N, C-alpha and C positions, 0 to 999 in steps of 0.2 A: 563678610563675604565679598569676594572680588567682583568688580563691576560686570565682567563678562559672565561670571557664574550667576549673578543676580539677574541679568537680562535673560539668560537661558531659562532660569527657573520661571520667570514671569511669562515667557512664551509657552512653556509647558503647561502652566496653569490655565492660560487662555485656550490652548488646544483642548484641554480637558473640559473646560466650561463650554467650549464650542460644541464638542461632541455630546455633552450632557444636554445642551439646549436642543439639539436635533432629536435626542431620545425623548425629551420631555415635551417637545412640540412648541417650544418657545421661539417662534419664528423671528420676532423682533430682536431678541437677544442674539440669535444666530446670525442675523444680518449685520448687527453691530460688531460682533466679534470677528466676523469674516472680513470686514473693512479694516479692523485693527491688525489682523494677521497678514493682510496683503502687503507684500514688500515690493510692489511695482509690477508683478507679473499679471495682475488682473484678478478680480474676485473669483471667476470661474476656475482658473488654474489653481489658485490658492486653495479653494475649497476642495477641489479634486485631490490635491496633494496632502491634505490634512487627514492623517489616519492614526489609529492606535497601534499598539505593539502587534496586534493580530491582523494588521492591514485593513481594518474596518473603518470606513469613512462615514461621513454624515448620512449618506443615503442608506447604508446598512443599518445604522442605529435608528433612523426614522422609520424604516420599513419594519424593523423588528418590533417596534412599539406601536405600529399602526398609525403613525403620524402622517396621514395622507397629505395634509396641507404643506408640511415641510418637504415631502417628496415632490409635490407640484412645483414648489419654488426651485428646488435643486435641478429638476428635469426640464421645466419649461422656461425658467428665467436664466439659469446658468448652463443649461444644455449638458449636464453631466451624463456619463455613460450609464445607461440603465442596467446593463449587465456587468458592471464592475465586480471583480471577485476579491474576496478577502484571502487570508493566508490558507484557509482550508478549501478554497475554490468555491465558496458559497456566494451566490448573487443576492442582491436585495430581495428578489422574489422568493428565494429559498428561505431567507430569514422571516419574511412576512408569512409565508405558507406554514412554516413550522409553528408559529405562534397563533395560527388560526385567524389572521387578519384578512378576511375575505375582500372587503372593499379596497384595501390598500393593494392586495394582490391583483385584483381586477384592474385597478388603475395602472399598475406597473406594466401589465400585459398590454393594455391599451396604448401605453407609451412605447411599446416595442420590445418589452422584456421577452426573452425566449424561454418558454416553459420547459423546454427539453434540455437546457443546460444543467448538467449534474455537478454536484460537489466533487471534491477529490475522492470521496468514498462512494461516489456514484448515485447519491440520493438527489432527487429532484423535488420540486414543490408538490408534485403528484404523490410521491412517496409520503411526504409529511401530512398532506391532507387526508390521505388514506389511513395513516397511522393514528391520527387524532379524531377521525370520523367527521371531518368537516365536509358534509355532503354537498353544500352549495358550491364551495370552491372546487371540490372534486369534479362535479358535473361541468363547471365552467372550464376547468383545465382540459377535460376530455373533449369539450366542444371546440377548444382551440388546438386540437390535434396533439395533445401531450401523449407521449409514447406509453401505452398501457403496459408494455412489457419491458420498460426500462429497468436494467439490472443495476442495483447497488451492491455493495459488499454484503449487505444484509438481505438481498433479494429484491423481487419485484414489488410494486405497490400492493398487489394482492397478498403477498406474503406479509407485508407490513400490516395490512388491514386485519388479516386473520390472526396474526401474532398479538395484536392489540385488542382483540375481541370486538371488532367493529363490523357487525353483520350487515348493516345498511351499506357500508362502503364495499364490503365483499360482494353484495348483490349487484351494485352498480358496476363494479369492475368486471364481474362475470358477464353482465349484459353487454359490456363493451368488448367482449371476446378475450378477456384476460385468461391465460392458460391456468386451469386448476392444478396442473402438474408441473408448473415452472419450478426450477431448482436453483439453489445457490451453489457456490463452489463446494460447499459441504453437504450437498444433496438434501438440504432442507426444502420442503415444499409447503405450499399454503396449508395443506391438511395437517402436516406435522406441527406447524405453527399454531393452528387452531386448537389442536389437542393440548399442546404445551401451555396455551393460554387458558385452557379449561372452558372454551367457548362452544357449547353445544349448538347454538344457532348458526355459527360460522361453519361448523363441521357439517351440519345437515345441508347447508347450501352448497358446499364443496362436493359432497358425495353426490348430490343431485346433478351437479355439473360434470361428473365423471372423474373425480379425483381418485387416485389409486390409494386404497386403504391398506395395502401391504407394502408400501414404499419403505425402503431401508436407508437410514442415514446414520453413519457412524456405527453400523451394526444393529441399530435399534429400529423397531417398527413402531407405528402409532400405538399399537396395543401395549408395547413395552412402556412407552411414555405414560399412557393412561393408567397402566397398572402401578407405575411408580407414584403418580399423583394421587391415585386412589379414587378416581371419579367414575362411579358406577354408571351414571347416565351416558357418559362418553363411551365407556366400554361396551355397554349394551348397543349403542348406535353403531359402533364399529363392527361388532359381531353380526348384527343384522345386515350390514352392508358387505359382508364376506371377509372380514379380517380373519386371518388364520392364527389361532392361538398356539399352534404348534411350531411356528417359526422361531428358531432359537437365534440369539445374537452370536457374534463371533466367539464369545466365550462359552457358548452352549447353554445359555440361560434363556428359558422361556418366560413369557409374561407372568405366568402364575408364580414363578419363583421370585420375580421382581416384587410382586405384591406381597409375597410371604416375607421377603426380606424387610419390607416396610412395616410388617405386622398388620396389614390390612385384611382382617378376617373376612369382611363382606366381599371384597374383590376376589379373594382366593376361592370363596364359595361359588361366586358367579362364574369363574373360569374353570373350576374343577370338572363339571360335567362335559366340557368341550375340549379338554386337554388330555392328550394321551399320557398314560401313566409313565412315570420315570422310575425305572427299576431300582436306581440307587437310593431312593427314598423309601425307608421301611414301611411307614404308615401313610398310605395314600388317602389321607383325609385332610380337611382344612387345618385342624390342629396339628396333625403330624407333619405336614409340609412346613408350617410356620416354625415349629420346633426345630426341624432340620436346618432351615435357613438361618435361624438365629444362632445355632451352634457354628455354622459355616462362617457367619459374619464375625463372630468373636475370634475365630482362628485367623481369618484374613486380617483383622485389625492388629493382632499381635505381630504377624509377619510384616505388615506395613510399617509399624513403628521401628522394627529392626532395620528395615531397608532405608527408611527416610533419614536415619542418623548418619548414614554413610554417603548419601546421594547429594546433600546440599552443596558441597564444595564444587560440584561439577558446573553449577550455574553461576558461580562467582566470576565477575569480570576483573581482569587485571587493571590496575590503575593506569590511566592513560595520561600522558603528558600532552598538552594541547599546544602545538606549535603556532607561531605567528604566520599569517598568510599575506603575501604581498598583493597589491592591487592587480598586478599582471597575472598572478596565479588565479585570483578570483575571476578575472575575465575569461581565462582559459577554462576554468571550471564551469562557468556559465555557458560557454559554447558547447562543451561536452554534454552538459545537462540538457541543452536544447536538442542535441542529437538523440539523447536517450529518450526524451519526451516524445519525439517524433516516431521513434522505433516502437515505443510502448503503444502509441495510438494505432500502429499497424499490427499490433500483437506479435511483433518480433521481439520476444522477451529476452532472448540471448544477446541480440545486438544491443538492446537497451541496457542490459547488465554491463556489457563491455564499455558502453559510453559512460554510464554512471560510475563505473570503477575508475575510468580516466578522470572524471570530475572529482571524485573523492581523493585521488592521488594529488590533485592540485589544491583542493581545499578540504582537508579532513575534519574541519570544524563544522561543516554544514550538515546538520542533522537531516535536512530535507532530502539530501542525496541518498543517505542511508535508508530513509523511509521508502524512497522510490525503489531502491535496489531490493529491499526486503519484499516489497510487493511483487516485483518481478520473480524473485525466487519462489514465492508462494504460487504464482501462476504456473511455474514449472514443476511444482510439487517438491521443491527442495526446502523442506521445513527447517532443517538444522541451520542452513545458510541464512534463511529468512530470520530465524531467531537471533542469530549472532548479530546481524545488522540492526535488528529492532532494539536489542539491548544497548548497543552503542548509541543508537539514536536517542533512546530514553536517557542515557547518561548525559548526552550533550544537551538535551532539551527536556528536562524533567517537568516543565510546566506546559508541555504541548500534549493535548489529549491524543493526537494521532499516533504519537510514539507508543502509547499504551495499547492502542488498537492494533498496531502492527505486531507488537509483542504477543498480545492475546491471540491474534489470528495464527501466528506461527505455532504457539503452544497448542492451539485447538487442532491444527493439522497433525501435530505429534500425538494427539489424543491425551494430552496432559490437561484435562478439562478443569480441574480445580485451580491449577496455576493460571490457566487462561482466564477463568472467571475473576481471579484476583487482579490480573492485569486490566481487564475490561473495567472492573469496578474502580480501580484507581483513576482510569480515564473518565468514568462517569462522575466521580467526585470533582474533577476539574471542570467538566462541562455537563451538568445534569440535564441539559436540554438536548444533548446529542442522541437522537433516536437510534443511530447505528450502534453506538456503544451500549445503550440500554438493551437493545435487542440481543446483541452479542453476549452481554453479561448473562441475561436470563437463559439463553440457549446453552451457554457453557455450564451454568449451574445445573440445569436439567440433565445434561449429558453426564456431568460429574456424579450426580446422584445415581444415575443408572449404572454407570460402569464400575464405580468403586464400591457400591453397596454399603456406603457409610452414610451417617446422618448428613443432611445437607449442611454445608458450611454457611453459617449465618454471618453476614458482614454488616456491621453497623457504621 
């Protein structure tokens, strides 16, 4: 091996050991390696510059593993930025909060960490503490004025708590005036999330707080979701709270037919007395309705097989040749991206699209630009454009979880729920700790089961 290559390999190995020492809490080794890596810029600057491929530095790794003593050295001795962001816009506090490291999270906030800073997907430490049911950290964050209505791509902290069946977290958030009817861009509410999670305690708390039991998301009501899952307790609770069993989805399907399509005899019997008769069904009995829906399901399955064989080509991407990009072009792309970021913050999505398009023209290899433009298209409801950008982003960066999230979000907007679930799941496999992807995957699966009337697609 040439001397230069050998030296570069040695540096890479030291960098990996350095980040591992931050993660494992080996402070003595971390200090030793920091001195060895310093090329004259000073230990603080050297340590701040050492990052992995996802732009995560020592502080991110230490926070993620709850290594408070390492965090103290990095923040108090080296004066590192407590709110430094990685490639996904996640701060050390977000990493600590997601893993449930309460003491480390408290320490970071005491050192000036801003609990309201979101990741690129909008999630804050409050979202994560709500999702995992970390009550101590949840209360602490709220006491430090964390925004209880902060919106991530997967909803508010209350939606996270309900969707992960965390009734204690739901109770606390409601006590802090979290809206029981907050919605995501896809009209998902805390109540819908609680029903999808099968959490009766969360559902009861939300109903008591005034949650709408007849909310509609993607054409489905909470009763549709409960009927699909087959949870009699939740169905009973919804009916007592005023859920209307005669609301049909956009395909004209009532909750009782959803249950019948799943073969849930008990649910069909529970809904039968409160559902108006459907004249097209010859035998208006539990057995008769189930027989009718099973016959319909077979017919739809045969049609679906015929259509799917001719539709796959439409999703294929043409092979892209990747041109070289000069440093001057990259600089201009960065300037255009900055304009796009500012426009996005103002919610001027069309201006942001124009700026990102200019940036892409200068640097077509940068998947981040396509991800950003895809999100803008979603905000404008232009799902096809969003999907096109997301697919190219995924091709450019197949190891980046966010590219799969963008693709799934566009497919979800197009109501291609099974495909969306597949995209989200691919992202989950890359980053199993990403709650946004996990939430999105589960919601897409539930929506797919409802709309397509087929067996839930099991992914292993």
